[in-house]
C-alpha positions as CSV (number, residue, x, y, z in Angstrom):
1,M,32.5,-56.5,43.5
2,K,32.6,-55.4,39.8
3,F,31.5,-52.0,38.8
4,V,27.7,-52.1,38.7
5,P,27.1,-50.9,35.1
6,E,29.4,-53.8,34.0
7,I,27.1,-56.2,35.9
8,L,24.1,-54.7,34.2
9,G,25.8,-54.8,30.8
10,S,25.2,-51.0,30.3
11,C,28.8,-50.0,30.0
12,R,32.3,-50.7,31.3
13,F,34.1,-48.6,33.9
14,E,36.4,-47.2,31.2
15,D,33.3,-46.0,29.3
16,C,32.3,-43.6,32.0
17,A,33.4,-40.0,31.4
18,L,31.5,-37.8,33.8
19,T,33.1,-37.3,37.2
20,V,32.9,-34.5,39.8
21,L,36.1,-33.0,41.0
22,A,35.9,-32.7,44.8
23,A,38.3,-31.5,47.6
24,V,38.8,-33.1,51.0
25,V,37.5,-30.5,53.5
26,H,37.7,-32.5,56.7
27,R,39.4,-35.7,58.1
28,D,38.3,-37.6,61.2
29,P,41.3,-39.7,62.3
30,A,39.5,-41.6,65.0
31,R,37.0,-43.0,62.5
32,R,39.1,-42.7,59.3
33,R,36.2,-40.7,57.8
34,I,36.9,-38.3,54.9
35,V,34.5,-35.4,54.1
36,V,34.5,-33.9,50.6
37,D,32.9,-30.8,49.2
38,A,30.5,-32.7,46.9
39,G,27.2,-33.7,48.3
40,A,23.7,-34.3,47.1
41,I,23.6,-31.1,45.0
42,A,26.8,-32.1,43.1
43,L,26.3,-35.8,42.9
44,S,22.5,-36.4,43.3
45,K,21.0,-38.7,45.9
46,D,20.5,-41.7,43.5
47,R,22.0,-44.7,45.2
48,G,21.9,-46.8,42.0
49,P,20.9,-50.4,41.9
50,V,21.1,-51.3,45.6
51,D,19.5,-54.7,44.9
52,I,22.7,-55.6,43.0
53,D,25.2,-53.8,45.2
54,S,23.9,-52.8,48.6
55,A,27.1,-50.9,49.3
56,C,26.9,-48.8,46.1
57,G,26.7,-45.6,48.1
58,Y,26.4,-42.3,46.1
59,G,29.4,-42.8,43.8
60,H,32.9,-44.2,43.4
61,V,35.9,-42.3,44.7
62,L,38.6,-42.1,42.0
63,D,42.1,-40.6,42.1
64,L,42.9,-37.7,39.9
65,E,43.9,-39.9,37.0
66,G,40.5,-41.6,37.1
67,N,41.5,-44.9,38.7
68,D,39.0,-46.5,41.1
69,T,40.2,-46.4,44.7
70,G,37.6,-49.0,45.7
71,L,36.1,-46.4,48.0
72,R,32.5,-45.2,47.8
73,I,30.7,-42.1,49.0
74,E,28.7,-43.5,51.9
75,S,26.5,-40.6,52.9
76,V,25.7,-37.1,51.5
77,S,24.3,-34.0,53.0
78,Q,23.3,-31.1,50.7
79,E,26.9,-29.9,50.1
80,H,29.1,-32.7,51.5
81,G,29.9,-36.3,51.0
82,T,31.6,-38.7,53.4
83,F,33.5,-41.9,53.0
84,F,35.6,-44.3,55.0
85,A,39.3,-44.6,54.1
86,D,39.7,-48.3,54.5
87,S,43.5,-48.3,55.0
88,D,45.9,-46.1,57.0
89,A,47.9,-45.4,53.8
90,M,44.7,-44.2,52.0
91,F,43.7,-42.0,54.9
92,K,47.1,-40.5,55.2
93,S,47.2,-39.7,51.5
94,L,43.9,-37.8,51.6
95,K,44.9,-34.6,53.4
96,V,42.6,-31.5,53.6
97,G,42.9,-29.8,50.2
98,S,43.6,-33.1,48.3
99,R,41.4,-33.6,45.2
100,V,39.5,-36.7,44.2
101,R,37.1,-37.4,41.4
102,I,33.7,-38.9,42.1
103,L,32.0,-41.1,39.6
104,A,28.4,-40.5,40.5
105,N,25.8,-43.3,40.2
106,H,23.5,-41.3,37.9
107,S,25.4,-39.1,35.4
108,C,22.2,-37.5,34.1
109,L,21.1,-36.1,37.5
110,T,24.7,-35.1,38.2
111,A,25.2,-33.3,35.0
112,A,22.0,-31.4,35.3
113,Q,23.3,-29.7,38.5
114,H,26.3,-28.0,37.0
115,S,26.7,-25.0,34.7
116,H,29.5,-26.5,32.5
117,F,31.8,-29.5,31.9
118,N,35.6,-29.2,31.9
119,V,36.9,-31.6,29.3
120,V,40.0,-33.2,30.7
121,D,42.8,-35.1,28.9
122,K,45.6,-36.5,31.0
123,N,44.7,-34.2,33.9
124,K,44.8,-31.1,31.7
125,I,41.6,-29.1,31.0
126,I,41.5,-28.9,27.2
127,D,38.0,-27.5,26.7
128,R,34.9,-26.2,28.5
129,W,31.4,-27.2,27.4
130,E,28.5,-25.1,28.6
131,I,25.4,-27.0,29.6
132,H,22.3,-26.2,27.5
133,R,19.2,-25.8,29.6
134,G,15.6,-26.5,28.7
135,W,13.8,-29.2,26.8
């Protein structure tokens, strides 16, 4: 399935800039489930346009370079997100402490939950932008 904003015509995958850096905090080998330290507070609970993509979950799991892995955050609690690693190779590559980037479904809600943005270029932090609060 294509990236949902592309279907809606709102943007292309390459146009999306806001991601949340998350760490793998638990692995369940029997079910190939991965738990990361980014849940509803970090990502929001917006499931996006489920009428277009019923498997949209709570965000796309990207590698550190920003490439889509094809995996989606399937469930969130307050502080954790979980997803299914669909291949043995993917599961083995995601060890506890590994980092991934999550492209949340709703960047506005996601951005509002954080105190600042780290501006990244080629995996290097080049600036830090404080979030301005209030209307």
